C-alpha positions in Angstrom: 154.7 127.4 150.0 153.0 131.0 149.7 150.0 131.2 151.6 148.2 132.8 148.5 147.4 130.8 145.4 144.7 130.6 142.9 141.6 127.9 143.1 140.2 125.6 140.2 137.8 127.4 137.5 134.4 127.8 138.8 131.6 126.3 136.6 131.2 129.8 135.1 134.9 129.8 134.2 136.1 132.8 136.4 139.4 132.2 138.3 139.6 133.4 142.1 142.5 134.5 143.9 142.0 134.2 147.5 143.9 135.3 150.3 144.0 132.5 152.7 145.5 134.1 155.5 142.4 136.4 155.9 140.5 133.5 156.6 141.7 132.2 159.9 142.2 135.3 161.4 139.4 136.6 160.7 137.6 133.7 161.8 139.0 133.5 165.0 138.3 137.3 165.4 134.1 136.5 165.0 134.3 133.3 166.9 135.8 135.5 170.0 133.4 138.4 169.4 130.1 137.0 169.1 129.9 134.9 171.9 131.9 137.7 173.8 128.9 140.8 172.8 125.9 138.1 173.4 127.1 137.2 176.6 127.7 141.0 177.8 124.5 142.2 176.0 122.6 139.1 178.2 124.2 140.0 181.6 123.8 143.3 181.4 120.0 143.3 180.4 119.2 140.9 183.1 120.9 142.4 186.1 121.9 146.1 185.5 120.1 149.5 185.3 120.0 151.9 183.2 123.5 153.4 183.7 126.6 154.3 181.7 128.0 150.7 182.1 124.9 149.5 180.3 125.6 152.0 177.9 128.9 151.2 177.3 128.3 147.7 176.8 125.2 148.2 174.3 127.0 149.9 171.8 130.6 148.1 172.3 128.8 145.1 171.8 126.7 146.4 169.0 129.9 147.5 167.2 131.3 144.1 167.8 128.6 142.1 165.9 128.2 144.6 163.4 131.9 144.4 162.6 131.3 140.5 162.7 128.4 140.9 160.4 130.9 143.1 157.7 133.4 140.2 158.2 130.8 137.9 157.5 129.9 140.0 154.2 133.0 140.5 152.9 133.4 136.6 153.4 130.7 135.8 151.2 131.2 138.3 148.3 134.8 137.7 148.0 135.0 133.9 148.1 131.8 132.4 150.1 129.5 129.9 149.5 132.8 127.5 149.1 132.2 123.7 149.9 133.9 122.2 152.8 136.3 120.3 150.9 137.8 123.2 149.3 138.2 124.8 152.6 139.7 121.8 153.9 141.9 121.5 150.9 143.3 125.0 151.0 144.0 124.4 154.9 146.1 120.9 154.0 148.0 122.9 152.0 148.5 125.9 154.3 149.7 123.3 156.5 151.9 121.8 154.5 155.3 124.3 154.7 157.6 122.7 156.3 158.0 119.1 154.8 159.5 116.1 157.1 163.2 115.6 156.6 163.0 112.0 156.9 160.1 109.9 157.0 162.0 107.9 159.6 162.0 110.8 162.7 159.2 112.6 163.8 159.0 116.0 165.1 160.5 116.5 169.0 157.4 119.3 169.6 154.0 119.3 169.1 151.9 121.8 169.1 148.7 122.7 171.4 144.9 123.3 170.1 143.9 126.3 171.5 142.1 127.9 168.5 140.9 124.4 167.9 139.1 124.0 171.1 138.1 127.9 171.4 136.0 128.1 168.0 134.0 124.8 169.2 133.4 126.7 172.9 132.1 129.6 171.4 129.7 128.2 169.7 128.7 126.0 172.3 128.2 129.4 174.3 126.7 131.7 171.4 123.8 129.6 170.9 122.3 129.5 174.1 123.1 132.8 174.9 121.5 133.9 171.6 118.5 132.2 173.0 118.7 133.6 176.5 119.3 137.2 174.9 116.1 136.9 172.7 113.6 135.7 175.8 115.3 138.6 177.7 114.3 140.9 175.3 111.0 139.8 174.6 110.3 139.6 178.6 111.4 143.4 178.8 109.4 145.3 180.4 109.8 148.8 179.6 106.5 150.5 181.1 107.5 154.1 182.0 110.9 154.2 180.7 110.5 157.8 180.2 109.1 158.3 183.5 111.4 156.0 185.5 114.4 158.0 184.3 112.9 161.6 184.9 111.8 160.3 188.6 115.0 158.9 188.8 116.9 161.9 188.6 114.8 163.7 190.8 114.3 163.7 194.9 111.3 160.7 194.4 109.7 159.0 197.2 107.9 155.1 197.2 104.7 155.2 199.4 101.0 153.3 199.0 98.4 155.2 197.5 94.7 154.3 196.3 93.2 154.1 193.1 91.1 156.2 192.1 90.3 155.0 188.4 90.8 152.3 186.2 91.3 151.8 182.5 92.0 149.3 179.9 92.6 146.4 182.2 93.7 142.8 180.5 93.3 140.1 182.9 94.6 136.8 182.9 91.5 135.4 183.9 87.9 136.3 185.5 88.8 135.9 188.9 89.9 138.8 191.4 93.1 137.4 192.0 94.1 137.1 188.5 97.0 138.7 187.2 96.2 141.8 185.1 97.7 145.0 182.9 95.8 148.2 183.3 96.0 151.7 183.1 95.6 153.0 186.8 95.0 156.6 187.9 96.1 157.9 191.5 96.2 161.6 193.4 99.5 162.9 193.9 99.5 165.4 197.0 100.0 168.9 195.9 103.5 170.9 196.8 101.4 174.1 197.3 98.8 172.4 199.3 96.1 172.7 196.1 94.2 170.0 194.9 95.5 166.6 194.4 97.2 166.5 191.1 95.9 162.9 189.3 98.9 160.8 187.7 97.8 157.9 185.1 100.5 155.3 184.4 100.3 151.5 183.5 101.4 148.7 185.8 101.0 144.9 185.4 99.8 143.7 188.9 99.8 140.3 190.2 96.2 140.8 190.5 93.3 142.7 190.0 93.0 146.2 191.1 90.1 148.2 191.3 89.0 151.7 192.8 89.9 152.0 195.9 92.8 149.2 196.0 96.2 150.5 197.2 99.8 150.0 195.2 103.2 151.3 195.9 103.7 154.2 194.0 107.0 156.5 193.2 106.3 160.0 192.5 108.5 163.4 192.9 106.9 165.5 196.0 108.1 168.3 194.7 107.4 167.8 191.1 104.3 166.0 190.4 104.0 166.9 187.1 106.4 164.3 186.5 104.2 161.6 186.5 104.6 158.8 188.7 104.9 154.7 188.3 103.5 152.0 190.4 103.1 148.5 190.9 101.7 146.4 193.5 105.5 145.0 194.4 107.6 147.4 195.5 110.8 145.7 194.6 109.1 146.2 191.0 108.8 149.5 191.5 112.6 150.0 192.8 113.2 148.0 189.7 111.6 150.8 187.1 113.7 153.7 189.1 116.8 151.8 188.7 116.2 150.9 185.0 116.4 147.6 185.2 114.4 145.7 182.2 113.6 142.2 183.6 111.9 142.0 186.9 114.0 140.4 189.1 112.5 136.3 189.6 112.2 136.5 185.7 115.7 137.3 185.2 117.1 134.7 187.8 114.9 132.4 186.0 116.3 133.0 182.6 119.9 133.0 184.1 119.5 129.9 185.8 118.2 128.1 182.5 121.2 130.1 180.2 123.9 128.2 182.8 122.0 125.0 182.8 122.1 125.2 178.9 125.4 126.5 178.3 127.9 125.5 181.3 126.6 121.6 181.3 127.4 120.5 177.5 130.4 123.0 177.8 131.5 120.9 180.9 130.9 117.5 179.5 132.4 118.1 176.0 135.4 120.5 177.6 136.3 117.1 179.8 135.1 114.3 177.8 135.3 115.1 174.1 137.6 118.2 173.1 140.4 118.4 171.3 142.5 120.3 173.9 145.8 119.6 174.7 149.1 122.1 175.5 152.3 121.4 173.5 153.7 118.5 174.4 157.1 116.8 173.8 157.8 113.0 171.9 159.9 110.8 174.0 160.6 107.5 174.0 157.8 106.5 176.3 155.5 107.4 173.5 154.0 105.1 170.7 154.4 105.3 166.9 153.1 103.5 163.9 153.9 104.1 160.5 150.4 105.2 158.7 148.8 106.2 155.6 145.0 107.8 155.5 142.6 105.3 153.3 139.6 106.6 153.9 136.4 106.9 156.3 134.7 104.5 158.3 131.7 104.9 160.8 132.9 103.6 163.5 131.0 101.9 166.4 132.6 101.8 170.1 130.9 99.7 172.4 131.5 98.6 175.8 134.0 95.0 175.6 132.7 91.9 176.0 132.7 90.7 179.6 132.4 94.6 181.0 129.5 95.5 183.5 128.2 97.8 180.6 128.2 95.0 178.2 126.3 92.6 180.4 123.2 95.1 181.2 121.5 95.7 177.7 120.2 99.8 178.5 123.9 100.1 180.3 125.7 98.9 176.7 123.5 101.4 174.5 123.9 104.0 176.9 128.0 103.3 176.5 127.6 103.1 173.0 129.1 105.6 170.5 129.0 106.3 166.7 132.2 107.7 165.4 132.9 109.3 161.8 136.7 108.5 161.6 139.5 108.4 159.5 140.8 105.0 158.6 144.5 104.6 158.9 146.6 101.5 157.8 149.8 100.6 158.9 151.5 97.1 159.7 148.5 94.9 158.9 146.4 97.2 161.4 143.2 99.7 160.7 143.0 102.3 163.3 140.1 104.2 163.6 141.2 108.3 164.1 138.2 111.2 165.3 138.6 114.4 165.4 137.4 118.0 165.2 136.3 117.7 161.8 133.7 116.7 159.0 134.6 112.9 158.4 133.6 112.7 154.9 135.4 115.6 153.8 138.3 115.0 155.5 138.8 111.9 154.3 138.1 112.8 150.5 141.1 115.3 151.1 143.5 113.4 153.1 143.0 110.2 151.3 146.7 108.9 150.1 148.6 111.0 152.7 151.2 109.1 154.9 152.7 109.7 157.9 153.2 108.8 161.8 150.7 107.8 164.1 151.3 109.3 167.5 150.3 109.1 171.1 151.3 108.5 174.9 149.4 105.8 176.9 149.1 107.9 179.8 147.2 110.4 177.7 143.8 109.9 177.7 140.4 111.8 177.8 137.0 109.7 178.5 136.9 106.7 176.4 139.9 107.9 174.1 143.7 107.8 173.4 144.8 111.4 172.6 146.9 110.9 169.4 148.6 112.9 166.6 148.6 112.4 163.1 151.8 113.7 161.7 151.6 113.7 157.8 155.1 113.7 155.8 154.0 117.4 154.1 154.5 118.6 157.4 151.0 118.9 159.2 149.9 118.0 162.2 146.1 116.7 163.0 145.3 116.5 166.6 142.6 113.7 167.7 141.9 110.9 169.5 141.7 106.9 168.9 139.3 104.7 170.9 140.8 103.8 174.0 139.7 99.7 173.5 141.4 100.1 169.7 145.0 102.0 171.0 144.9 98.8 173.5 144.7 95.9 170.7 147.3 97.6 168.5 149.3 97.9 171.3 148.8 94.1 172.4 149.6 93.5 168.7 153.3 94.5 169.3 153.2 96.4 165.7 154.4 99.7 167.7 157.7 101.7 166.6 160.1 103.5 169.3 159.5 107.1 167.5 163.0 109.1 166.5 162.5 112.5 167.5 164.3 115.0 164.9 164.8 118.0 166.8 165.0 120.1 163.4 161.8 118.9 162.1 158.7 121.1 162.8 155.5 120.7 162.0 152.4 123.4 161.5 149.0 122.4 163.0 146.3 121.5 160.8 143.0 123.0 161.8 140.4 121.9 159.1 137.3 124.3 160.6 140.3 127.4 160.2 138.8 128.3 157.0 135.0 128.1 157.9 134.4 131.8 156.9 134.5 131.0 153.1 131.6 128.4 153.4 129.4 131.4 154.0 126.8 132.4 151.4 124.6 135.4 150.8 121.6 133.6 152.0 123.1 133.3 155.7 124.5 136.9 155.5 120.8 137.9 154.5 119.3 135.8 157.5 121.6 137.0 159.8 121.3 140.4 158.8 117.4 140.4 159.9 118.0 139.2 162.5 120.5 141.5 163.9 118.0 144.3 162.9 115.5 142.5 164.9 118.2 142.4 168.0 119.0 145.9 167.4 115.6 147.2 167.4 114.7 145.3 170.8 117.8 147.0 172.3 116.9 150.5 171.4 113.3 151.1 171.7 112.5 151.7 175.0 108.7 150.7 174.4 106.6 147.8 175.8 103.8 146.1 174.2 103.0 142.6 172.3 105.2 143.6 169.5 108.5 143.2 171.7 107.3 139.6 171.6 106.5 139.1 168.1 109.8 140.6 167.1 111.5 138.5 169.1 109.7 135.8 167.5 110.5 136.6 164.3 114.2 137.1 164.8 114.3 133.3 166.0 112.3 132.0 163.5 114.4 133.6 160.7 117.7 132.6 161.9 116.2 128.9 162.1 114.5 128.8 158.9 118.2 130.8 157.5 120.3 127.6 158.9 117.9 125.1 158.3 118.1 126.1 154.4 121.7 126.5 154.5 122.3 123.3 155.8 119.7 121.6 153.2 121.6 123.2 150.7 125.0 121.7 151.7 123.9 118.1 152.5 126.1 117.7 148.8 129.1 118.4 150.1 130.6 115.9 150.2 128.2 114.1 152.5 128.6 115.6 155.6 125.7 118.4 156.6 126.7 121.9 157.0 125.8 121.9 160.7 128.3 118.9 161.4 129.8 119.6 164.6 133.1 118.4 163.7 134.4 121.0 161.6 
């Protein structure tokens, strides 16, 4: 079957021709490029000073993000705004390219799930990393950026100097120990031995300073006309000279929360809920059940009666989960099958399909048995069956011994592979505005309240965009656009 086909006519009577090959390839690029660019930007802005490395990372990351935006825009214009159900139907058609030779046989080789797991992992990394980047750029201190860069190239010294003038003080309290931001003037020695040279700079200090107070000042003794930078903390003066955007303590605080918000959920999902698995060979120790897809069901997986978790009400609630599953019927058994998909849309597309449900008793993850649904049309949908259900079906003695056919080939069914086709102009506009805010914060070396407001504006634009986009797609086969399954 050729992967280029004509879609159904739209409400306006137009006929669109979509090369479905482009969506998986472009979607994979975006799913890999966006997290990579965001992680690189966040890490370099937190820990690297002004250098060629940071500049290279900045421009390469921005180029990746702009490329992804162009791909998103092309997708929205060419075939965007499609429902998830449509993209699932395209995926099934694209994967149905090697029909089975015999309903009584199963393939001897099953595919791994590299891109299914990578796309979901990329999304789980991108969201908290983007928030960490916004916070980093909002907290970035660009005071004296120009002066700092000039001094960094000169023969600079750091020593304590007395304040001779305080202007424009903005304190966080009335106490003399309150943190404050102010314009401070110090006197620098003249290289010719003449009158001292005044130098004024802005400093954010941990306590209020007055005339006569001392602070650390960096300046070039042979070129006092270059100006000076200063702070009551020596390490902060060194940070400004290095061109690091965030203070040391703030950098590690942001990095800590970033790691917790990213790695914690990612590791849990990777170990307990992901559909990841390597390619495998079906043998005689596998279990097989001839099934038909009859629809979807909301399956409640609760601890079995008599278990310690079931005896305690709190433990029972904590260990009870609700899964949106496909219903597979065969040999008078109903088997709930869940995967990385939006259940209702998948059910609408796959209902009526027939094939084999395969699993190996030892292939388990968390409270599930990893399973494969192999359709007669030649596709393989990776997923899982709740362990209790798998044990009940096995005890019912309805499973067959599989008959692997080395000549039979199946293609992995990635229902979410055409996710780019669901992009709309609204989504494109919101992401464009947010990327514009991000670019301004990255490229404009200036401090002030505008940085915080620009970061807040960018975050709000994204929140409003995805909220409106999600609500606009609530009628998409009963699946919210924000579903984490597709």
